[in-house]
N, C-alpha and C positions, 0 to 999 in steps of 0.2 A: 824893460831894459833892452837896450840895443847892443847886440853882440858884434864883435869885429874879429874875424878870423885873422890869423897871422899871415901877413902878406909877403913875408920873406923868411928864409931860413936864417935863424940867428945863431945856429950851432957854430962853435969855434970862434965867436966874436965877443969882444968886450962891449957891453951895452949898458947905458945908464937907464935904470928902470923908470925913473920919473919922466923921462923923455919919450917913452914908448906909448903913452896914452895921455891925451889932453882932456881937461875938464870941458864939459858942455853944459851951458846954462840950462837949469831946470831938468836935467836928466842924469842918468847913469849910463856909463859905457864900460865895455869889457874887451879884453884882448887875450886870447888863449895863446900861451907860449909853448906848453907841452900838453899833449893829449894822447895817452896811450893806455893799454890795458892795466898798467901798474898804478896809474894816477894822472892827475892833471895839475898844471900850474897856470893860474889865470890872474891877470891884472884887472883891477876895477878902479874907476874914478867916479865918485858920487858928488854931485853938487849939493850944497847945503839943503837939508830937509829931505833929501832922497834916501832910499835905502832898499832893503829886502824885507818883505813881510815874514812873519814867523813860518818856519818850515823845519823839516828834519832831513837828514842825509844819512845814507847807510854806512858812511865811512867817517873816520876822524878827519877834521879839517883844521889846518893851521892858518890863522890870519895874521899877517904882518903889516902893520900900518907904515906906509912909506912917507905919507904927508898928511897933515891935518889931524882930526880926531873924530872918533866914532863912538856911538853908544852901541854896545853889543849886548844883547840879552840872551842868556843861556838858561833854559828851564826856569824862567821868571826872575833870574838874578841879573841885574843891570851892571854892566862894567863900562867904565870910560877908558878907552884905549887910545893912546896918543902916538904921535910920530915916533918911530923906532921901538915901539912896543908890540908885543904879540900876545895872542891867546889861542888856545886849542879848544875847538868846539867838538865835544865828544859825539861819536856816532849815535844816532837815534835819539838825541836830546833836542827838543825844540829850541830854535835860535832865530834871532832877527838882528838886523843891522840898520842903524840910522845915522845919517851924517849930521852931527852937531854943528860942525863947520865942514866945508867940503874936505874930502879926504880921498887918498889913493891907498889901495891895499893890494897885497899879493896873497892869493888864496892857493894853498897847497893841499891837495886832497890825495891821500894815499889809499889805494884800493886793495892792495895785497901786501 
């Protein structure tokens, strides 16, 4: 997956989330909006068929689907999550994401 660092400070501005990250054919892209000791907020755009393989994280993570739909698997349970829906992925539980259709999401990870 190709990461993209925040190129400008967005603090104090009104911003449309869907416009901050473009889809790229055959790939996944990300853009970090907040990264500090308390947690992170990252936007992702996945083309159809792309995703993240099963892994675990030490912290709870909230996924909010901004556009499209994703299959999110948590501890073997498959969930179909669509635009304007969210799911919380519990800490230390194996999870994976796959783009049923291309989708954009916001990932919020709280570390403390």
